[in-house]
C-alpha positions in Angstrom: 16.6 -12.0 -25.5 14.9 -9.2 -23.4 15.3 -5.9 -25.5 15.3 -3.7 -22.4 17.0 -3.7 -19.1 15.0 -2.2 -15.7 16.8 0.9 -14.5 14.7 1.8 -11.5 11.2 2.4 -10.3 9.9 5.5 -12.3 6.8 6.2 -10.5 3.8 4.8 -8.7 0.4 6.1 -8.1 -1.6 6.1 -4.8 -5.3 6.8 -4.8 -5.9 9.0 -1.6 -9.1 10.2 0.1 -7.9 13.8 0.7 -5.6 15.3 -1.8 -4.5 18.2 0.0 -3.7 16.5 3.1 -1.7 13.9 1.3 0.1 16.6 -0.8 1.1 18.3 2.7 2.3 14.9 3.9 4.6 13.8 1.2 6.0 17.6 0.4 6.0 19.0 4.1 6.9 16.0 6.1 8.9 13.8 3.5 10.6 16.8 1.1 8.8 15.6 -1.9 8.3 18.5 -4.3 5.4 19.0 -6.6 6.5 18.7 -10.2 2.9 19.1 -12.3 -0.5 19.3 -11.1 -3.1 17.6 -13.5 -6.6 18.8 -12.3 -8.4 17.3 -15.3 -7.1 14.0 -13.7 -7.2 14.9 -10.2 -3.7 14.0 -9.8 -0.7 15.7 -8.4 3.1 14.5 -9.7 5.7 14.6 -6.8 9.2 14.6 -7.5 11.1 12.1 -5.0 14.8 12.1 -6.1 14.9 9.6 -9.5 11.3 8.7 -9.2 7.6 10.1 -8.7 4.9 9.4 -6.3 1.7 10.5 -8.1 -1.4 11.1 -6.0 -4.9 10.6 -7.6 -8.1 11.6 -6.0 -10.9 8.8 -5.3 -13.5 10.6 -7.3 -11.3 11.6 -10.3 -10.8 9.7 -13.7 -7.9 7.4 -12.5 -8.9 7.2 -8.7 -12.7 6.2 -9.5 -12.3 3.0 -11.1 -10.6 1.6 -8.0 -13.5 1.5 -5.8 -13.6 2.3 -2.0 -10.7 4.3 -0.2 -8.0 2.2 1.1 -8.6 1.3 4.8 -7.4 -1.1 7.4 -9.1 -4.0 5.6 -7.8 -3.2 2.0 -4.9 -1.1 0.9 -3.6 0.5 -2.4 -0.3 -1.8 -2.1 1.5 -3.2 0.7 4.3 -0.4 0.8 7.1 1.3 -1.1 10.2 2.4 -0.2 12.1 5.7 -0.2 15.6 5.6 0.2 17.2 8.4 2.5 20.1 10.0 3.8 21.1 10.4 6.8 19.4 7.5 8.4 19.0 8.3 12.0 16.5 6.3 13.7 16.0 8.5 17.0 15.8 11.5 14.9 13.4 10.2 12.4 11.2 8.6 14.9 10.8 12.1 17.0 10.3 14.2 13.6 7.6 11.9 12.6 5.9 11.3 15.7 5.8 15.1 16.4 3.7 15.3 13.4 1.3 12.7 14.4 2.7 10.0 12.0 2.6 6.3 13.4 6.2 4.8 13.3 7.3 1.3 13.6 11.1 0.6 15.1 13.9 0.2 12.8 15.1 -3.1 11.2 17.7 -4.4 9.1 15.9 -5.1 5.6 17.1 -5.8 2.1 16.6 -3.4 -0.6 17.8 -2.7 -4.1 21.4 -1.5 -2.6 21.5 -4.5 -0.3 20.6 -4.6 3.6 20.5 -1.9 5.8 18.3 -0.1 8.5 14.9 1.0 7.7 11.6 2.2 9.4 8.0 2.1 8.3 5.6 5.0 8.7 2.2 5.6 7.5 0.8 8.3 5.4 -2.5 9.8 6.2 -4.5 7.3 3.9 -2.7 4.3 5.9 -0.2 3.5 3.0 2.9 2.1 4.4 5.9 3.9 3.5 9.4 2.6 4.3 12.3 5.0 4.9 15.5 3.2 4.3 18.9 4.2 5.1 22.3 3.3 3.3 23.5 -0.4 3.3 25.2 -1.5 6.4 28.8 -1.7 6.3 30.4 -5.3 6.5 32.3 -5.9 9.8 
């Protein structure tokens, strides 16, 4: 018998090529908050509701072993999902595109809470970020 139960994602760590640019994207555009800075590690911890996104520099102690920066041919991960409210596709798309962010149309997708609309956008390093709304009500 397993002696533990997973509650939720605690954090994920992204290797980024321009730390100030990425901090600006996640704080200014998406609303995350800097909770701690670890200059010795080249890391910024961002609060995202009940989880964290950690950003690390490519040339720092944590980022350096990962090799080259993520790009079109290789990424840090496929995507990660942030649950948001409210979910207004037109308003989200307009907001993100006005900031120069690439946005894909919303689709119904399955997540931790069930099926609901979400859209994909991309951070400054090309990491795919899913912004997911509430579960669709059954009709």
